[in-house]
N, C-alpha and C positions, 0 to 999 in steps of 0.2 A: 276521501281526504283520510289521513292516517297521521298518527305522531313520526318522526322518522328520527329524534332525536332532542336531546335535554340537558344542558349541560348549567352546573352553578357555578359560582365565581363568590371567593370572599372577596369586596371591590371597601377600601381603607381608602379616600380621601383628606391629605390634610388639610385642615382650618390655616387658616396664616394665623401668627402670632399675636398681631393686633385685634383680630376675630375674636378669642379664644376665651370663654367664659367657665367659673368653676356654678357647681352647684352641689347638692349633697350626691351626684356621680361624680365628685370628682371635678378636675381638669381636663375640659372635653376639645380633646389633640386634634382629632381625625373624624369622621362618618364614618361608618361602617354599613354593611346590609350586604344580607346574600341577595345575591341579582339572578336571578333564573332565565336562562332563552330555550326557548320550546320552538323548535321547527317540522314543520307536514313537510309528507312530501311533494309536494305542490310549488314547496318556498314562502310560505309563510311562515311568519317567524311572532311567536308574541313575547311579551318579557313579563316576568314576576318577580316576587321582591316577598321576601319572607325574614324576621326579625326575631331576633332572642334577648333583644336588648334597649336597655333608651340609648340612641346617638351611638354613642360610642365607648359606653361603659358594660363593654365584654367582646367577646371572642366568638368568633364565625368558624371555625373551621370543622367544628365535629356540626353541625348544619348543612354545611355544604358538603361534608361530606356523606352524608345520610339522603340529601340529592341527589347526589350522582352516584348512590354506590346500593342504594336502595328504594330509590324512590322513580329513578331513570326510568331501570329497566324493565318496571312494572305498567310503566307509558307507551313504551315503542310497538306500536304496532296498532294503538287504540284509536276508536275516534273522537277528535279534539272537541266535538261537539256533544259529546254524553258528560256535560260538567258536571254535572247533578252526579251522575252514576261512579261516574271516577273520584269525586271528594267521599265517597258512601265508602267506596273501593281500599281506595287508603285510609279512612276512617276503624272499617272496619275489618281489616285486613282477611285473615285466614276463613272466616264467620264471615265475609259482605254478599256470598250467596245465599246464605241461611237468613242471616238479618236482609234480604230483599226480600226474599218473596215473604217473610213472618213480618214484614212493616214496619221493623222497630231496631233502636238501634242495638249490636250487641259489641262495640268497639273495641281494640284490643287492650291491652294492661296500659301501655305506653302512649293514652288518648290524649294528653294535653302534654304543655311545653315544646319541645323539638318537633314534635309528630305535629303540632297544629299548624308550627311555625313554616314547615315542608307545604303542606296542606294548602296553605296560602297561600306559596311560590308559584306553586300550580298552577290555582286556580285561578287567581289573575293574571297569570299568562296563559288559562287557555279562553276567557274570556277575550281577552285582547283578540286571540286569534277569531276566535267566533265573529267577533265583529267585523274584523282587518277583509273572513271571508263572505262576509254578508254587505260588503259595503255601509252598513252603517258604525255609527258610533253603541256603546254601551250598554249608554243612559236609555238609548229608546228600544234596548233588544232586555231592560230590564223593566218597560213598560212606559218608558216616555220620560220627560225632565218635566217640573213644574216651575220651569225659568232657564231663561239664556245665562243667567248671571245668578248668583249669590251673596248676602254680607257675608263675609271674612272678617276674624278677629285676629291680632297681632298676638303671638303666644312670646312672650321671655318676659326681661324684669329680674334680674338677679340682683342690680345694684341694693347699695346700704342705704338706709333712710333717706341720707343728708344727698344722695345723687338720684334716690328712685321719681321722682316726678321727671326728672329731666331725660330719664332714658324713657321711660311712660309715652314724655313727650313726644319725642324726635321718632317715637313710634307712628305718630299720629297726623307727621307732615312725610313720614315715607311713602303712606300708601293712601291716605286720607281714612286712615280705622277711626272706626265711632263704639273700639269695643278692644279692650287688652287682656291680660291674663298675665298676672307676679308669682315668681314662686317663692314660695313658703313652708316651714317645718323645720326639719333637720338641718339644712343649710343653715338654720339661725340661733341655733340652738333653743329656748323657753323661748313660749307663743308669746310672752309679751314683747319681743325683739320686733317676731315677725309681725305682729300687730302695730309697733309702732311703723314701719316701714309702709305696711299699708294704708297707716291714718293719713300718712304722708305721702305719697302716691293717689291718695283720693284727693286730697287737699292741691295737688298740682293741677286733676287732671278734671276737679269740678265735678259739679252733678249730672252732667246730660254725655257723658262718656262710660260705658256699662266698665265695670271693671273685676276681672274673674281672680279668684286665688290657686294656687296648684301646691300640694305638702306633699304631691308623690306618693304619699301612701305613709309618711312618716312619723306620724305623731300617732300616740297614744288614745284611747276614746278621753280620759279625762282629757288630756292636753287639749284634745280637737275641741272638747264642748269649751270648754277654759277658755281657746282663741275665738270660738263663736262669738263668746259673750263680750271679752275685748273689740271686736269688731261691730260689734252690733246695729249701730249708727253710722256704717261703712254704706252704705247699701249695694253689695257684693252679687253681682248676677248671678255666681256659682261659686261653690269651695270645693275642688276636685278634690280625688284620691285624702280623702282626710284622716284614714287608716289603713292599712294595709288592706290587701284587697280579698285575704285570707280569714277576714276577720267581720264578713260582710251582714251579721247579727249586732258587730261593737258600730257596724256602718251604718247600722238603721237606729239603733242610739244614739249617735250622734246626729243624725238624723231628723228626730223626734224631741231634738235639747233647743230647738231653735226653729226660725223661720226661715233661715237661708237657704235656697238647694245647694242638693248634692245632686255633683256630677263624678262617675267612677265608669270603670270596664275598659282602659286601656291594656293591666293587664290582666283579662281574664280572658277565656277561650274559651268560641260554639257558645250555642244559643243555650245550652246547658248552663254556664254559671250563670247568663243573663237575667234568665229566667229565674235563679233562685234571687236574685239581683231584685228583680219585681215583684216577689212573695214576697220576702221580705222586708217589702218598703225599703229597702238600704238607697237608692238615690234616682233624682228625678230626671236623672239625664241619664244615657246611654251615650259613654266613648269606647265603642271597638275600634281598634288598629285591622286593619284590611291587612298588613301582612303578617299580624299576631294573632289575631281573633279565628282565623277560615278561610281569610279573602271575601272575597266578594259579594260569595254566592251564601257565604255566614251572614253577613257584614248585611246584608241585604231578607233575612231569618231574624237577627236583634233587632231590624230594624222592625218587623211586623210585630212582635214582644212588645216594645218602646208602645207601637202606637195604639196595641190590644190595651195597652193597664194606662195608656192616656198619659204615655209619657213624652220625651223629645230626644230627638238624635245629634251628636254633634261627634263624629268620627275623631281618635285620635289622629294625627297626620303628620306628624316628627318624625317627618320618615325620609325618603327616598322617595324618585321621580315614579317609580312603578302604584306604589302605594298611596303615593298623594292622590296622581289620578286618577286608582280606585278609590278612593276616597270621595272626587268629583265625580266621578258618573252614580256613585252609593248615594251621596246628597241629593243632587238630581233628582234621582227614578223613589226616594224613601219620602211617603207623606209625614212622617216624625223628623224629616231633618230642618234647622233652623240658620245653622250658620257652621262655617267653615274655619277650621286651624291653619295660622299661616305663621311659620316659624320663621323668627324675627332674631333668630340666633344666625349665627353663621351655618350655612346648610350648600357645601355642595354638591352633595346628594341628591337634589331639587335639580340646582342653578348649574349644574358644568353636567351635569350625568347624560342629559337630551339638548337637544341641538335649538326647542322650544324657548322662547321665552316664557315664564311663571312670572305674574308680577299681578298686583293690587293697584288698583285708581276706584276711587271715590268710596272707596271702603268695600268693593263688592271685585269678585273673582268671577272670569267668563266658563261657560262650561263647556269642554271641552266638544266641538261637532264632525272632526274626522272618524275615520271609523276606526276600530277597537278602542284602546287608551286614551288615542289622539296623541300621543308623543314623539318622537324618532330619537331612538340610541345616542348617544355620541361615542359610537364608537373606540375614537380615538381615544376618549377617555379611562372607556372598561377596560381597552388594552395597557394603559398606564399603569394603573391604579388597582388593576387584578392581580390580590396577592396566588404567588406561585405556592402549589403542596407538593 
């Protein structure tokens, strides 16, 4: 079995006006991603996804060009089952053979950002192919699953203080969720405004629902510490991305300032960045995004780091279907995982891009058991919304 072709598209699916929301990323009117199709010479097809922005807060022309004109030619003729070796080949570039022989990384200078997003797309697609070729779900190839269902949390929460309780309570009714996440930070301005929204949310939800908050890295260290003080009586399950991902020392300072668990990592790539989070004691919960961190291969490595440091894993899955399903398999197989993100904002890249129904019941989501990643791409939707280059 050899790779015959690899083709990527910038897929942009509109969000209905009545389902659009505004955050620190602006008004989200579309959902975008780079979707990759890899086909083997015996007709197997694997689907992957690469990301370089949150939701629609960015463009994908450069990433798609890289996949089609720089990455794809290097894949043709290779055995798609050589997943780890292909990952390292793309990461180390012209020094791949030397790095393989010496046993340590010698990455290209462009080792982060778009390069890892492209590797992520390839990696996810190759795991999909491997599972299909063996007739097994990906989680079984990763070592087996710990459960056929896992808890999920409702991810959303942009409403102002007088509406946030109603918005989050609607999430509970939607899928029987027992945990919800809301956004705070720059979208509100000063920390006390976010704190007022959180207090209103907690009052509406009561004490038995888990409540998380996500600042998208928009606070300064001082603001994040102030926010923690203001909501210290709200029993938050975690405070996500309090400060910029580039300020890991600052994040460690925020973590040490209170008793609130810190979650981070959706903006980080590769095991090396998560190693730094662990060593600096910057986070309690790792949140790698499979379409950005390096794919399934790297997400499992990151999960191993979390486990070694007695930390936990809750991947960032505000994404398209290939990334979301990849996250399900990683969570099923990783000893460090404990909960799955399920977006309650409009996400046609999950629900419209595949023929399968993706839903949560009684606060739980089923782990796919079909070969590969376990979804079927809706080809007509892909053709309709793929941007013409």
